[in-house]
N, C-alpha and C positions, 0 to 999 in steps of 0.2 A: 661492584661494591655490594656487600651484604645489606639487606634492608634493615635500617636502624629501628624500624617499628616492630620487627618480628620478635617473638618471645625469646627465641634462641639468642639473638643478638643482644637483647636486653639482659639476659642472664649472663652473657659474656662480659658486658660492661660491669655488672654487679659482682662477678666472680672474684675479682681482685680484692674486693673489700672483705671477702671471707677470711683472708689471711692477715688483715691489718691488726686484729686483736689476738693473734696467735702467740704473742709473747707470754701470755698467761697460761698457755697449754701445759707447761711443765710444773705448775704449782703443786700438783699432786705428787710429784717426784722429789720435792725438796727434802723430805726426811731421809730418803735413800741417798740422795746426792750428798747431804750433810755427813752421813755416816761413812760413805764410800770415799769421799775426798778429805775427810777429817778437817772440816771447816766449821766455823761458828754459825749460829742461826742467822746473824746479820749478813755474813758473807753469802749464805745460801739465798737469802732474799734479794741480794743484789743481782743474782742471776735473772730474776724476774723484772726488777726495776731498771736495770742498766739500759735496756733498749729505749726507754722513754727519754733518756738524756740525749741519745743520738738522734731520736725523732725530732726533738726541738731544734737541733742544729741543722739537720738536713732538710727539714721542711722549709727552712729559710734559703738554704743553698740550692735546692732543687730548681726553682724557677730561674735562678741566676745561671746555673749550669746549662739549662735549656737555652737561655738567651745567648750565652757565650758560644756554645757549640751548635746552635741551631738544631736542637733535638725536638722532635714532635712529642706531644703528650703520650701517644701510644708507645713510642720507643722508650721514653723515660719510665713509663709504667712497667714495660717488659724488663727493663734493666733492674728496676727495684725488686720485682718479684723474683727474678733470677738470683739476686743477692740474698733475698730471704731464704730461698731454697738451699743455696750453697752454704751460707753461714749457719742456717738452722740445723743442718745434719752433722756439722763438725763434731759436736759432743758425742755422737755415736761412736767415734773412733779414738777418742782421747780420754785420759784420766787426770789431766793437769788442770787445776782450778783456774789459773791465769789464762790458759789457752781458751778454756770454755768461756770465761768472762769476756775476753776480746771478741770471740765469735758472737757473743750476745750483743756486744756493742756494734759490730758490723751488721747484725740482724736489724737493729734499730735504724741504722743508716739506710737499709733497704726499705723499711717502712716509710721513713721520712722522705725518701727519694720519690715515692709515687703516691703517697697518701692524698695530698692536695690535688694532684692531677686526676686521681680516680673520681674526685668530686667535680672539679672544674670541667673535665671532659664531658661529663653528663650535662653540665650547665651550657656548654657550647653546642652540643649536638641535639639537645632536646629543649623545648620551650613550652610555656603555658602549663596546663594541668598535667601534661605528660611529664614535663620536667619535675614538677612537684611530686608526682607519683614515684618517679625514678629515684629522687633524692630520699624519699621516705623508705623505699625498698632498700636503698644502699645502707641507710642507718640500721635497718632490720638485718641486713646481710652481715654487718659487723657483729651483732649480737648472736646470730645463728652460727657464725664462724667461730666465735669464742666458745660457745657451748659445744659445738662439734669437735673442735680441736682438743678441748679439755677432756671430753669423753673418750676420743680415740687414743690420746696420749695415755690416759688412765688405763685403758684396756691393754695397750702395749706394755705398760709398766707391770700390770698384773701377770702377764704371761711370760715376759722376757727380761724384766729388770729395767733400771733407770736409763741405761744407754738407749734402749729401744724406744723409749718415750719420745725421743727427739726425731724418730722416723716419721712423725706426723708432718714434718716440714717437707717431706717428699711430695705432699699434696700440692705444694706451691708449683711444681713443675707441670702437674695436670692443669692447674689454673692458667699457667703461662701458655700452654698449648691451646687451650680453649679460647683464651683471650686473643692470641695471635691469629687464630683462624677466623674468628667471627667478627671482631671489632674493626670498623672501617679505619683506614689509615688517614690520619689528620695532618700529614706533613704540610699540606697547603690549607689546612683548616677548612675543608670544603664539604658542603652538604648539597648534593646535586649541583656541584661546581659553583657554589657560593663561597667567596673568599672570606677571610676572618674579619676584615673591615666591614663588609656587608653584613656579616653575621652579628657584629656588635649592634648595628642599627636594627636588625631584625629582632634581636632578643629584648630590646627595651620596649616598654609599653607607653612611654610618655611622648606623645605627639611625633613619633618617628624621629626624634631628635638624637643625633649620634652622641654617644658618651665618649668624651675625650680625656677625662681625668678621673682619678679615684676620689669618690665622695668621702667627706669627713665622717659620714655615718658608718663607714666600714670600721673605723676605730672604736666607735661605740659598740658595734656588734662584737668586736674582739673582747672588750670589757664584759659585755653581756655573757659571752661564752665562758669567760673566766669564772664569773660568779655562779653560773649554772652548775659547773663541774665541782666547784668548791662545796656546794650543797650536796650534790649527788654522792661524790666520793666520801665526803665527811660522814654521811649516813651509813655508807658501806663500812667505813673504818670503825665506827663507834657501836654498831649493832652487836658485834660479838661480846664486847665488854658489858653492855647493858643486859644482854641475854644472861650472862653469868651472874650479874648483880641481882637479877630477878629470880632466876631458876636455881642458883647455887653454883659453886665452883666446879662441880663435876659435869655441868651441862656442855654438850658438844654438838648440839643440833643446829647451831647458827649458820653453818656453811650451807645447809639444805635451803634455808630461806634466802640466803644470798644468791644461790643458783636460780631460785624461782623469780628473782628480780629480772632476770634476763627475759623471761616470758612476757612480762609487762612491757619491757623496753622493745622487744620484738614486735608485739602487737601495735605499739605506738608507731613504729616505723612502717609497718604494713598498712595501717589505716590512715597514715598522715595524708597521703594524696587525696583520698576520698573526703576527709574532714576539711582539708585546705580548700578543696573545690567547692564545698558547701559553705564554709564560713569565711573563706578568704583570709584577710589579715586578722580577722577575729580569732583565728587559730591560736595566735600568741596569747590572747587573754584567757582562752580555755586552758592552754598549757600552763601558764603562770598561776592561774587560779587553782588548778589541781595540784601543782607542786607546792603551793602555799598550804593547801589542805593537808597534804601528806606530811609536811613539816609540823603542822599543829598537832595532828594525830600522834606523830612520833614523839614530839617534844613534851606533850601534856599527858601522855599515856600513863606515866607513873609506873606502878607495879602491874598494870594491866598489860600482860604480854601480848594477848591477842590483838589489842588495839594498836600496839607498837608494830606488830607484824603487818597489820593492814596498812599503816603509814609507810612502812618499808617497801611493801610490794606495790604500792600505788605510785611511787615516785618515778619508776622507770618509764611508764606510759607517757606522762606529760613531757618528760625530758626529750623523748623522741618525737614529740609534736613540735617542740620549740627549736631543737637543734637543726633539723632539716630546713626549717623556715629561714634560719640564719643564712644557710648556703643558697637557698632559693632566692633570697633578696640580692645576693651579690651580683648577678648578671646585670641588674639595673643600677648598680652603684659603681661600676668600673668597666673600662673597655674590655672587649673579648680577649685581647692580647695581654691584659693584666689580670685575668681571672686566676691563673695559677698563683700569682703573688698574693692577691687578697684572700684567696682560699687558704693559703699557707698562714697568713696572719691570724685568721680565725682558728686554725688548728693549733697554732702556738697558744692562743688564749685558752683553748680546751686543755692543752698539756700543762701549761703553767697552773691552771686551776687545780688539776689533779695533784701536781707536785706540792703546791702550797696549802692545800686543804687542811692538813693536820695543824699547821702553824696558825692559820686563821681561826680554826675551831678552838685552839688553845688560847689565843688572844681574846676570843669572845668569852670563854670561861673566866678568864682573869678579869675582864671588864665587868662581868656580872657577879664576881666574887664567889664563883662556884668551883668545886674541886674537879680535877680532870680524872676522876675515878668514880666508881659506883654510879648512882643515879645522876650525879653531876654531869656525866657524859652527854645527857640529853639536853643540857642547857642551851646550846647554841641554836637549836632548830626552830623554836618559836621566833627568835630574832631573824633567822633566815626567812621564815614565812612572812613576817612583816616586811622585810626588805623586798621580797618578790611582789607583794601587793603594791608597795611604793613604786617599784619599777613599772608595773602594769599601769598605774595611774599616770606616771610621767609619760609613758608611750602614748596613752590615750589622749592626754591633753596636748602633747606635742603634735600628734597627727591631726587633731582637730584644728590646731592653730595653723598648720601648714595648709590644710584644706581651705580654710577661710582666706588665707593669703593668695591661694591659687585662683579664687573666684574673681 
């Protein structure tokens, strides 16, 4: 068995996360797709968003499929990556909109099939500070994957047209090969011949007491994930409109700043392990505090574009401090054989947050009596900042209460 602590094996574990965000790789090709297929703007955008619908479905079905057919995490991940590769390249060879849309739906099924397992497999095979570090790197790998696939697809588009931009999905087969060769087979969930039931006991830090059921705290983490992404995606969605409101209708530079957000998010993922090792659970307070600050800078910037950009660029870093922590807590809140299920629930929280973010932002505008245009687009973010501080206070007092009861 390959040594799980070697850097090559760790890279193999992380490699599958590079493709999870590749649905956005074709965003630069949408104008050409729209013209070539004679479709509307909305129809072209569905080619990017359709995979997320399938993700939400298959992230639920995936652990059930594993249970019904006794499929290991490694094999389900390999199946998912294979589907991503095959479905992703279909538009290279067809010119029919409906065929391409269906292929994108199948692409999302591939993501959903293995997304939670890519996280839970790390939780099963690693523990302590090493697990925290790996989960942080995994979050960074998603951001790096999105940036790389966007860039590569854009280069293909420039040299050979919109069909070729889908060639970026051939990268999935390289990932598949690397993952298959280097990642240990977990059919018996063994690490040095330790079975899954023993692993559940090993992974918990509370008096070596075996975890036998899913903690209700998991459902709070799902809600927490939902709220975090509502904020993050909401800021992404509203920044272009605010940029135009401040700089004039001909301003087109907002996409550059949105791309720079990935740098902050990547740094947050990379440094999560070191920060978590230093601060422990205090990492959640740092993350929520910085996210709140980002919202206040963004929401109260007014016509100060530089201040608004600082708020935008800041939010990615703390998000990637808090989101890996959610997954890092799961091994202590559910048995090892339920890790794919609870991980899937949290991923559903993230996906629903992304999907409902525009509606929640609109409802917040209405509640505040602010228009959903012009500078009114910034109205929800001070409210989100206050909500994040309230969440941090609730977590602080709840953990103190539990600590006192445990004494």
